[in-house]
Structures are given as C-alpha cells and as structure tokens.
N, C-alpha and C positions, 0 to 999 in steps of 0.2 A: 504494500500500500504506500502511496506517496501523498504528499500534502503540498498544496499551493498556499503560500503565506503571502498576504498583501498587507502593507501598512500604508497609511495615507493621512493627510492633514485636511482640516476643514478650511475652505476658503474664507477670507476675511469678510465679515458682514453677515454671516449666516448664524442663526441661533443654534447653539449646540444641542439643547434639549429637543427643539423642534426637529432638527436634523437627525437626531438619534431615533425619534419616533418614526420619521420617514424611512430611515434605514431598516428598522425592524418590521414595520407594517407594509411597506411597499417594495423596497429594494430586495429584501430577502426572498419573497415569492417570485419576483422577476428573475433573480439569479437562478433559483431552483428550476424554473421553467426553461430558461435559456440554456442551462448546462445539463439538462436531462438528455439521455439517461446516464451519462458518465459520472455525474456527481453522486457520491455516496454519503457524505456527511458535510455539514456546513456549520461552523462555529464562528460567532462574531464576538469581538471584545472592544468595548469603549474604554479609552484611557481615562482614568480618574486622577492619576497623579504620576508625575515623572520626578523621581528623586534626583537631586543634584542639578547641575547645569546641563543644558543641551536643548536641542530643538524639540518642542512638544509635537506629538502627532495625535490625531483624533481617535483612530481606531485600527483594529486588525481584523482580518478575515482569514479563517483557516478552512480550506476546502479539501476534502479527501477524495481520492480516486484510486482505482485498482492499479494503475500504472502510469508511467510518464506520458505515453501516447494519449491516454484518456484525458490527462490533465491538459495537455497541449491542445487537443481537439476541443474540449469544453471551453477553455479560455479563448480560443479563436472565435467560437460561436458567440461568446459574450462581447468580445471586443469589436466584432464586425456588425453587431446589432445596434439598434438605436440606443442612445443614452437615456436613462430615466432621470427623474428629477434629482435623486440622491447623487447620481454620478456627476451631475452638473455642479454640485456643491463641494466636491472633494478634489484634492490636487496632491502632487508630490508622491505618486505611487512608487512603492518598492515591491517587486514581486520576485519570489523564488519558488522553485519546485524542489522539495527535499524528500529524501527517503527517511522515514521516521522509524525508530526502533525503541521499544521499551526495554530499558536496561536495569531496572530496579524492581 
C-alpha cells in the first residue's frame, strides 16, 4: 500500500473555519468521487499549531492506494478535472507518494 501526502496553505483573505467546513463537507466527497475506484482511504488533518518558527501550513491530506500506479492515475484524474471551491482557496502544495510500513 502507498500513500499520497499533500500539504498546503490557505490563501490570504479566506476564513479558516469556513474553509475547513468547505473542505470536509464539499471537497472530501468531490475527491472521493474523482479518485474512484483507486482511492482506498482518505484522511485529512487541519493544522492547529506549529511549534517553533517556520512557515505555517493549513492542512494535510493522506490518500491511500494499493500501488504507485493507482496513486498516479487517481491524482491525474483529480488534477485534470475542474477545481472546486476549496481548491481555489489553497496554495503552496507539496505532494509525495510514499511507501508506508508499520514498524512498531
């Protein structure tokens, strides 16, 4: 199983609480539909605190797939489709596909 991890920032001028509700209620169903049937699990995380100094980001998305090719295919479907309202509010994406292993 592999995981696509994305981090991103919220653009200036958008309300964080309103944007989070939009993310959960509208964007999550949009992503599930766009990345079907490859997407196996989808976990979102809103950043509440960043210790120390550094650039704050708004959230993370973790999307699980059976393999690398499934992840690439699903991401391509999402990126070539129309942007939804939440996608218009976020910027500075960082994406990586990783192999995850439970070691404890």
